N, C-alpha and C positions, 0 to 999 in steps of 0.2 A: 720814323723814316724821313729823310730829307725829301722835301716836297717835289723837287724837280724830277727825282727818280720815280715817284708815284705818277707824275704826269707823263713821263716817257713810257712807263709801263702801259698806261691807258692808251697812249698814242700808238704804241707797238701793236696792241690788240686791234685797234681800229684799222691800221694799215694792213695787217694780215687778213683780217676779215674782208676788207674792201677788195683785196686782190683776188678773193674767191668769188666775187660777185660777177663772174662771167655770165653774160646773157641777161643781166639785170639792167644795166645802163643802156641808153640809146647809143652811146659811144663806147665801144669796148675798151678803148685806151684808158678810160677812167678806172677800170678795175685793175689797179696796178699798185706796186709798192710793198708787195709781200716780203721780199727778201730784206728790204730795209727794216721792216717790222721785226723780222727774225733776228737780225744782228742787234737791234735795240734790245730785244728780250735777253739775248745772251750777254750783252754788255751789262745790263741791269743785274743779271744773275751773278756775274763776276764781281760787281760792286757790292751787292748785298751779302755775298758769302765770303767776303775777304777775311774776316776775323774768325778763323777756325780754331776751336779749342779742344774739340772732342777727338778721341781716337777714330780711325777710319771706319771701323765697323759700326760704331754708334752714329757717327755723322752721316755715313752713306745710307744706313737703314732709315734714318730720320728723313732724308731727302726722298728716298723711294716711297715711303709711306705717306708723304705729302702729295705725291703725284698719282700713284697707282689706284687708290680707291675711286677717284673720279673717273679714271680711264676704265676700270673694271665695270663700274655701275652703268655708265652710259653705253659702253660697247655691248654689254649683255642685253640691255634694253633694246638697242638698235638691232641686235641679232634676233631677238624674240619677235619683234614686230616686222622683220623682213627688210629693214633698211640696209643691213649688211648681210652677206651670205658667206657660207663656208666654201663656196666656189672661188671666192677671191683670195682668201687667206685661211689658214687653219687657226684653231683656238689659241695655240701657243703664240702665233704671230700677232693675233689680235690683242691678246691680253698680256703677253710678257715681252717678247722682242722679235722683230723690231717695232711691233705695234702698228696700227693703222696711221698713227700720228707721228710724222717725221721728227717733230720737235722733241717728243718724249724719247724716241730712240736715240737721238743725238745727245740730249742733255744727260741721260743716265750713263752714257759712255764717257762724255767729256767731264763729268763730275770727278771721275777717277783721276784723270790727268791733272785737272785743276787742283785737286786736293794735294797731289804730290808736289806741284809747283809751289803752292802756298805754304805747305808744312815744312819744306826744306829751305832753310834760311838763304843759302847761296842762290837758290832759284828765285825765292821771293824778293830778294834784294836786287835782282838783275832781270826783272820781267821784260823790259825793253829789248835786252839782248836775246832772250828766249823767243820773243816775237820775231826778231830779225832772223834767228835760226830757223824758225818754223816757216817763214817766208821763203828762205833759201831752199829748204826741203820741198816746199810746195812748187817752186819754180822748176826744180830739177825733175820732179814727177811730171809736171806739166810739159816740159820739153821732151822727155824721153818716153813717157808712158801714156799720157792723156790723149784721147781722141779729139783732135782739133778740127775734124772735117765738118762739124756742124756746131751750132751754138747751144751749149747746155751747161755752161759754167755755173749757172744759178739754179740748176735743178736740185731741189732740196733733199731728194732721196738718194743722191749719189754721195759716196764717201768723200769725194774731193771737197765738197762744200764745208766739211767739218774743220778744215784748216781755218776757214773764214770764221766759223762759229767759235772755235777755240781762241783765235786772235781777238775776237770781240769780247769774250769773257775776260781775257787778260787785260784788254784796254779798260774794261770796267774796274778791274782790280787796281790799275794804275791811277784812275780817277779817285778811287777810295784812298789810296796811298797819299795822293797829293790833293786831298779834298780842300785844304786851306788855300792852296794855290788857285784852284779853279772856282771855288764857291764865291758868288757875288762879284766876280771879276768880269764885268760886262764891258765888251768893246764892240763898237759898231762894225769894225773891220772883220771881226769873226763872223758876224751875221752875213756880211757880203760874201765872204768865203763859203759859208754854208749854202747860200743860194746858188752860187756859181757851181760848186761841186755837186749839188743836188741836180742841177740842170745838166751838168756833164754826165752824171750817172744815167739818167733816163735817156738822154740823147745817145750815149754810147750803147745802151741796151738796144735801142731801136736800130742803130747803125749795124751792130753785130748780128741782129736778128734778120734784118732785111738784105744785107749784102754778104752772101756766102763767101766771097773772095777774101774777106778780112777776118773770118772766124779764127784763123790761126793766132790772132792776137787778143782773143776774148778774155784772157786773164786780166787785162787792163781794166775791164769792167769791175772786177772784184776789188782791185786796188783803189779805184775811184770811190767805190762804195765804202771801203774801210776809212778813207780820208773823210768822206761825208759823215760817217758815224762819229768820228773824232770831233768834228765841228758841231754835230748835234749835241753831244755831251758837253762840250765846252761852252756853247752858247746858252743852253738851258741851265747849266750850273751857274753861269754868270748872272742870270736873272732870278735866282732862287728866292731872294728876299722879296722881289716884286710878285712872284707867284704866290708866296705865302700870304700876300695881302689881297688876293682875289676874294670876291664875295663868297660867303660860306656855302651858298647854294651851288655855285659852280665847283667849288672844292669838293663838296660832297658827291657830286656826279662823277668827278675825276677819281675820287677814292673808291667809289662803288665799282666803276669800270676796272680800276686797277686790282681790286680784290677778287674779281672773277675772271681774270684774263685766261687762266688755264681752261676753265670751264667753257668760256666763249669759244676758244680754239677747238675743243674736242666735240662740241655739240653741233657745230654749224654745218658740217658736210651734207648730211641728209636733208637739212631744213631748206637750204637754198634752192634745190631743184623743185620743191613743192610749190613755191610761190613765184619763181622767177618769170614765168610766162604771163603773169598778170601785167596790166598796163603800168608803166613807170609814171609816177613814183610810188604807186600803191604797192607794187611788188617789193620795192626797197623797204618801205615801212613795215609790211607784213613780215618779211624775212628778219629785219633787224629787231623788231619787237619780240618775235617768237624766239630768236636766239637769246636775247637778254633774259626772257622769262625762264626758258629751259635751263640756261646757264646758272641763273640764280638759284633755282630749285636744286639743281645738281650740286651747287656749292654748299647749300645748307645740309643736304643729305650726306655728301661725302665728308663734310666737316664732322658730323656726328660719328661716322664710321672711323675717321682718323682719331677722334677723341677716345672712342672705344678701344681701338688698337693700342693707343698710348697708355691707357689705364691698365690694360692687360700686361703690357711690357713693363710698366712701372711696378705693378704688383709682383711680377716675377722677379724683378731685380731686387725689390725689398725683401721678398721671401728668401732669395739666395743669400743676401747679406745677413739676414737673421740666422740662417742655418749655419753660417760660418762663425757666428759669435759663440 
């Protein structure tokens, strides 16, 4: 894996987790950056899944079985010990769709659209045009259907945000297509743009949140975020060779976080309230260490389950081929 992608996956996990630390920090504004982490995740998914060779059924089932075992294991455990209750959602919603975790619900839906775009050459060769078309559809829905009376454009459990998530996946695919163009092409001006757009994004979010009179234009916030994502990918791709030269201890920490990003995301919700009322930074340390330990254990267990499922499927496929000979 190209190392800047590994780093951005770890960074995305940190941003999303940090955004859930409401009530942990002395200043609530610090608990922010979740949607930026989300779009980084989707862009990384688009980058990593670009070279699709399998038929849809095989490819999609492989994606599903990479995600769901961890979801099933931790959700059932949290239900048994009372962290989750069936008053909130039923078992189908917890375990299948939409699940308690918005990322899972979005990605298993967007996988289908992404597969179609990447497998059909006319689409695959014109991804920027598809992105523009999606933006036009999004703007039309925003103008004629979307409730603009209050700020909620970045609410991750609303269907509207999936336009942004799909656009992010396709942007990741573009970076994979043009990897030679972006890789190790570092320019200071790109970093300046990244800082400017990052500041614009957070300022615009505050602006739309605090001033109800301007919420009619809240779509601008998503557009700024998408441009910010572009410069995130461009800047970190530009310094990939420098990132590769980081000390091994630092690289190992980054790789570790990157390897358990899904597990970090799905274990954290019940853990944060347990410790958040402790004194800062003790609460932060207790929450973060507990999340990492539980996520790592879940990663090990779910990996064993995934390997077991893959062995069963592989044996079935082998037996089916043998019976046809």
